[in-house]
Structure formats: structure tokens, C-alpha cells
C-alpha positions in Angstrom: 26.4 74.5 44.5 24.9 77.9 43.5 21.6 78.6 44.6 19.4 81.7 45.1 20.3 83.4 48.1 16.5 83.0 49.7 16.0 79.3 48.7 19.4 78.7 50.1 18.5 79.9 53.5 15.0 78.3 53.5 17.1 74.9 52.8 19.3 75.8 55.8 16.6 76.0 58.0 14.8 73.3 57.1 17.7 71.1 57.4 18.1 72.4 61.1 14.7 71.9 61.7 15.1 68.0 60.5 18.1 67.7 62.7 16.4 69.0 65.6 13.6 66.5 65.0 15.6 63.6 65.2 17.7 64.7 67.9 14.5 65.0 70.0 13.1 61.5 68.4 16.4 59.5 69.3 16.3 60.7 72.7 12.5 60.9 73.8 12.5 57.0 74.3 15.5 56.9 77.1 13.1 59.2 79.2 9.9 56.5 78.8 11.5 53.2 77.3 12.4 51.9 80.8 8.9 52.2 82.8 7.1 51.0 79.4 9.4 47.9 79.3 8.3 47.3 82.9 4.7 48.0 82.2 4.5 45.1 79.7 6.6 42.5 81.9 10.1 42.7 80.3 13.2 42.7 82.3 16.0 45.1 82.4 18.2 43.1 79.8 15.3 42.8 77.3 14.7 46.3 77.3 18.4 47.1 76.9 18.4 44.9 73.7 15.9 47.0 72.2 18.1 49.8 72.4 21.3 47.8 71.1 19.6 46.2 68.5 18.6 49.6 67.0 22.2 51.1 67.7 23.8 48.5 66.0 21.6 48.9 62.7 22.3 52.2 62.4 26.2 51.8 63.0 25.8 49.3 59.9 23.7 51.2 57.5 24.8 54.7 58.1 27.6 54.4 55.5 25.2 53.1 53.2 22.7 55.8 53.3 25.9 58.3 52.7 26.9 56.5 49.6 23.1 56.4 48.7 22.8 60.0 49.1 25.5 60.1 46.1 23.3 58.3 43.7 20.0 58.8 44.6 20.3 62.6 45.9 20.2 64.1 49.3 16.5 65.3 49.1 15.3 62.0 48.6 17.6 59.9 51.1 16.6 62.7 53.9 12.8 62.5 53.0 13.1 58.7 53.2 14.5 58.9 56.4 11.9 61.3 57.7 8.8 59.9 56.6 10.4 56.5 57.1 10.9 57.3 60.9 7.5 58.7 61.4 5.8 55.5 60.1 8.3 53.1 62.0 7.4 54.6 65.3 3.8 54.4 64.6 4.1 50.6 64.4 6.8 50.5 67.4 4.3 52.5 69.6 1.5 50.0 68.1 3.1 47.3 69.4 3.5 48.7 72.9 0.0 49.8 73.0 -1.1 46.0 72.0 0.9 44.8 74.9 -0.5 47.2 77.2 -3.7 46.1 76.6 -3.0 42.6 77.2 -3.1 41.4 73.5 0.6 40.2 73.4 2.5 37.9 76.1 6.0 39.6 77.0 8.1 37.3 74.8 5.9 38.3 71.5 6.2 41.6 72.3 9.9 41.8 72.8 10.3 40.2 69.7 8.2 42.4 67.7 9.6 45.7 69.5 12.9 44.7 68.3 11.7 44.1 64.7 10.0 47.5 64.4 12.7 49.2 66.3 15.5 47.9 63.7 13.3 48.4 60.8 12.8 52.0 61.7 16.3 52.5 62.8 17.0 51.3 59.0 15.4 54.3 57.8 16.2 56.6 60.7 19.7 56.5 59.9 19.2 58.1 56.4 18.6 61.5 57.9 22.2 62.5 59.3 24.2 61.6 56.8 21.6 62.8 54.0 21.4 66.5 56.1 24.9 66.8 56.6 25.7 66.0 53.0 23.1 68.6 52.0 24.5 71.3 54.0 28.0 70.5 52.5 26.6 70.9 49.1 25.0 74.3 49.6 27.6 76.3 51.6 31.3 77.4 50.5 34.2 75.9 52.3 34.5 79.0 54.1 30.8 78.8 55.9 31.0 74.8 55.8 32.3 74.6 59.5 29.9 77.1 60.7 27.0 74.9 58.5 27.9 71.5 59.9 28.0 73.4 63.6 24.9 74.5 63.3 23.4 71.1 62.2 25.2 69.5 65.5 24.0 72.7 67.4 20.4 71.7 66.1 20.8 68.1 67.2 21.9 69.0 70.7 19.1 71.2 70.9 16.5 68.8 69.9 18.3 65.8 72.3 17.9 68.3 75.3 14.3 68.9 74.4 13.0 65.2 73.8 13.8 64.0 77.3 12.1 67.2 79.1 9.2 67.3 76.7 8.8 63.8 76.9 8.7 63.2 80.6 6.2 66.1 80.5 3.8 64.5 78.3 4.2 61.0 79.7 1.7 62.4 82.3 -0.7 61.9 79.4 0.1 58.7 79.0 3.6 57.0 78.2 3.4 56.5 74.7 2.3 60.2 73.9 5.9 61.5 73.9 6.3 58.7 70.8 3.2 59.8 69.1 4.7 63.5 69.5 7.9 62.8 67.8 5.7 61.5 64.8 4.2 64.6 64.4 7.7 66.7 64.7 9.5 64.4 62.1 6.5 64.4 59.7 6.2 68.3 59.8 9.9 68.6 59.4 9.2 66.1 56.2 6.5 68.1 54.8 8.6 71.4 55.1 11.5 69.2 53.2 9.1 68.4 50.4 8.4 72.1 49.8 11.3 73.6 50.9 14.2 71.7 49.7 15.3 71.9 46.1 16.9 69.0 44.0 20.4 69.5 43.9 22.3 68.6 41.0 24.4 65.5 41.1 28.3 65.9 41.2 29.8 65.0 37.7 32.8 63.4 39.2 33.2 61.7 42.8 36.6 61.1 43.7 37.1 57.6 45.2 39.9 57.4 48.0 41.3 54.5 49.7 39.0 53.3 52.4 40.1 54.5 56.3 40.5 51.5 58.2 39.5 51.5 62.4 42.8 49.8 62.7 44.6 52.5 61.2 47.3 53.6 63.6 46.6 57.4 63.2 43.1 56.7 64.7 43.0 53.6 66.5 43.5 55.0 69.5 40.7 57.5 69.2 38.6 54.7 67.8 39.2 52.7 71.0 38.9 55.6 73.2 35.4 56.6 71.1 33.8 53.3 71.7 34.6 53.0 75.4 33.8 56.9 75.9 30.2 56.4 74.4 29.6 52.8 75.8 30.0 54.2 79.5 27.6 56.9 78.5 25.3 54.7 77.0 25.1 52.5 80.1 23.7 55.4 82.0 21.5 56.7 79.9 19.7 53.1 79.6 20.1 52.1 83.5 19.2 55.5 85.1 15.7 55.3 84.8 15.5 51.8 86.5 17.8 53.4 89.2 15.4 56.2 89.8 12.3 54.0 90.1 14.0 51.6 92.1 15.9 53.6 94.6 13.3 56.5 94.9 10.2 53.9 94.5 8.7 55.7 91.6 5.9 54.7 89.3 6.3 54.8 85.6 5.0 58.4 84.8 6.9 59.7 87.8 9.9 57.8 86.7 9.5 59.3 83.1 9.1 62.9 84.4 12.3 63.1 86.4 14.2 60.6 84.0 13.4 63.8 81.6 14.4 66.3 83.5 17.6 64.8 84.4 18.6 64.0 80.9 17.7 67.5 79.9 20.0 69.0 82.3 22.8 66.5 81.2 22.5 67.7 77.6 22.2 71.5 78.6 25.4 70.9 80.5 27.2 69.3 77.4 25.9 72.4 75.2 27.0 75.2 77.6 30.8 73.7 77.9 30.6 73.3 73.8 29.4 76.8 73.2 30.9 79.2 76.1 34.1 77.1 77.6 35.7 75.0 74.5 36.2 78.2 72.0 37.8 79.9 75.2 40.2 77.1 75.4 43.4 76.5 73.5 44.3 72.9 74.3 44.7 69.8 72.1 42.0 67.4 71.2 43.4 64.6 74.0 43.6 67.5 76.7 39.9 67.9 76.2 39.5 64.1 76.8 42.0 63.7 79.6 40.0 66.7 81.2 36.5 64.9 80.8 37.5 61.7 82.3 37.8 62.6 86.1 34.2 64.5 85.9 32.8 61.5 84.6 34.4 59.2 87.0 33.0 61.6 89.9 29.2 61.4 88.3 29.6 57.4 88.1 30.7 57.3 91.8 27.8 59.6 92.6 25.2 57.5 91.0 26.7 54.4 92.5 26.3 55.4 96.1 23.3 58.4 95.8 19.9 57.6 97.5 18.3 61.0 96.8 17.1 62.6 93.3 19.0 65.7 94.4 22.3 63.6 94.1 21.1 62.0 90.9 20.5 64.9 89.1 23.8 66.7 90.5 25.6 63.3 88.8 23.7 63.7 85.5 24.7 67.6 85.4 28.5 66.7 85.9 28.1 63.7 83.3 27.0 66.4 80.7 29.8 68.5 81.6 32.2 65.9 81.1 30.4 64.6 77.6 30.7 68.6 76.9 34.6 68.2 76.7 34.9 64.6 75.6 32.7 65.2 72.7 34.5 67.5 70.8 37.8 66.4 71.9 37.2 63.1 70.3 35.8 64.7 66.7 38.8 67.1 66.6 41.2 64.6 67.6 40.3 62.2 64.6 39.8 65.2 62.1 43.4 66.5 62.7 45.0 62.8 63.0 44.4 62.7 59.1 45.3 64.4 55.7 42.7 66.9 54.1 41.5 64.6 51.6 40.6 62.1 54.3 38.3 64.1 56.3 35.2 62.6 54.9 36.7 59.0 55.6 37.6 60.0 59.0 34.3 61.7 60.0 32.5 58.3 59.0 34.8 56.1 61.1 34.0 58.7 63.9 30.5 58.7 63.6 30.3 54.9 63.8 32.1 55.1 67.0 28.7 56.4 69.3 26.3 53.8 67.6 28.7 51.0 68.3 29.0 52.4 71.8 25.3 52.4 72.3 25.5 48.9 70.9 27.2 47.5 73.7 26.3 49.6 76.3 22.6 49.4 76.7 22.6 45.4 77.2 26.0 45.2 79.2 24.5 48.0 81.5 20.9 46.4 81.9 22.7 42.9 82.4 25.2 44.3 85.3 21.9 46.4 86.7 20.2 42.9 86.8 22.9 41.5 89.1 23.3 44.5 91.3 22.0 48.0 90.8 25.3 50.0 91.4 27.4 47.5 89.1 26.9 49.3 85.9 28.1 52.7 87.2 31.2 50.9 89.3 32.0 49.2 85.8 31.7 52.6 83.9 33.9 54.2 86.5 36.5 51.4 86.0 36.4 51.6 82.0 37.2 55.2 82.4 39.7 55.1 84.9 41.4 53.0 82.6 40.9 55.0 79.6 42.1 57.9 81.2 45.7 56.2 81.6 45.1 55.1 78.2 45.0 58.8 77.0 48.1 59.6 79.0 49.9 57.3 77.0 48.9 58.3 73.6 50.8 61.2 72.1 48.9 63.9 70.5 51.4 64.8 68.0 49.5 67.1 65.9 
């Protein structure tokens, strides 16, 4: 699309701010959800169900929002996502507040938390596809990879800041991080109202055959991706319980240390993606194979460690592994199909993380309720099998 340079630059910065705000919003909850849930009388599996239900919702509705942005326009769908997240989070936090004050019994609180979080996920899912599509519309083919990479980096930065800032704000109250995320997304939404021009709709949209998850070219990657993110989700959802139980911490202390560990994990992944991978000349599945032993070491440490330092080291190692695995997975999917199928394969690959995060939290919290080490040994076993699965798969491209 041809737009004035100044307007184009402002639009790009606005998209990056929106991506960073959503990265913050999606990860800030991991630092506080476990202690918050326990404060209102929920057990581990119930807390995991909140994340699993919202992740399943994102998995189901994200493609619908992508198509809606073609019909309604990128800007409108992006604003629905940003304003919708802000409103939904206020309701979600309000349920927690009512439960903390004793107005709701745990079972009613759980039902309302799942309902409000699912409703929030429905609109929150609009942000990523509309922001990516808007960036694609305002960049040339030559600059598109750079533009999409910038959105990914902005999301990662928000993901790093989310747990860290959330852990610090938890010293005020466990709900303060949620209200702060509302301020950020509202700010991004208001800026988008003024800074994002309405783009003209394309005159013709080429409809290609739907790419199936079972397509033999990408099916091994789909299996690898779902298992990969399921194991990561198991850790993200249970590590707060592990910190709190093994180190005998209260809710605020738990939120702080979980925030630091998640920040270091995300920072390690970002360092690998920015500094290491550009210097490597290896095929995508080689990156996946390199990542598996690292993450298995991290899971083993989490299972046997009993000190704060060892847990933080384990989370940092896990971040390094995910730094290799994520790009390997996405690049492997991209080169497996033709140029005309890049949008379709991006949609399939993009569905694997939320599907993994649908299964991981509820499975991990169930295993944790049986034994505190079980989620990490289970993830270790899954990645052990996945490692040999990647050895068998031929990277032909």
C-alpha cells in the first residue's frame, strides 16, 4: 500500500507498541495467577483450567479474526482487540477482587473467572492477526520480513517485561499487575485511533485451498510444535507452585521470584534469536534437535532442585532452548510449502502454541497435584521422545 512516509513510520511504531502491550498482557498473568488462585481457595488443576480454556479459545477464534480483518479492515479489528482486552481484564480482575473480599465462594469464582477470561480471549485474539496483516499491507515485499520480525521482537520484549514488572507491582497488591496491563493496552488503543489510517480494502482476495494440519509436508512439524509448546506451558503454569511450595514463600514473594525467572527465561530466548541464530547456517530441524537436550536438562533441574538459584538457572536454560526451538519450528514450516501457501502455513504454525497451551496447563497442574516433580519428569519424557522423532524426520528442503 502506498502511504505517506511519516504516516507509515508512525503506523509501524503504533503496531509495535500494540504488539508489546499484548505481549506484556499475555505474560503478566503467569507471575500472579498461581498465588492469586490459591488466595481465593482454588486448587492447582482449577487454576490451570483458566489458562487452558482461554488458550483453546484463542486457538479457535484467531483464524476467524484474520478473515474478519479482510472484510472489516485491519484497523477496526485491531481496535476491537485492544479495547476488548482492556474491558475484559477489568471484569476478570473484578471477579478476583470480589473473591478476595469473600463475596464469592471458590466454585462460583472459578466459573466466573473462566467465563470472563474466555470472553477476554475472544477479543484479545483479534490483535495479533490484524497487527501482522496491517504490517504486511504497509510494507513492501522487500521489507516485509523485517517488519514482521519487528512485531515478533516487540511481542518478545513485552513478554520479558510482563512477568518482571508484574512481579514488582505485586508488592502493591496481586491485582495491580492486571490493572497496569489495562493502562498499557488502553494507551496503545487510543494511540491507534489517532495514528493508524484506515487502509483501502484489496480489490481481489485470492482464495487458496485450505492447508490441513495432516498435510504430510508439515504434519511432523505440527506434532513437534504442539508437544514443544505443551512442555513449555507445563512449566509456565506450574513453576509458581513449585517456588511457593519448595521455598515456602507467600503470594507476593512468589509473584516476585516467578516474575524474575520468567523474565530471565524470555531474555535468554531473545538473546539466542538476536545474536546466535543469525550466525548459524543450519537447517530448521537442526535447531529443533539442538534445543531438545537443553530443555531436558532444564526439566531435570526443576524436578530435583530445592534452591531459588537452581530454579532460576533451570528457567534460563529453558529459555535458551526455546530460543533455538521457536525459530526452527516456524522456519521449518515455512520452507516445507510453496510460496503461495505461506499465509496458510503461518496460520497452521501459529495455531500450535495455543493448542499446546490448551493441554499443557491443565495437564501440568493435574500432575503437580499428584506429585510436585511429576510435571517436569513428564515434560522430560515428552521431549526425549520428540528428540528421536526429529532425528527420524528428513529435512529435505
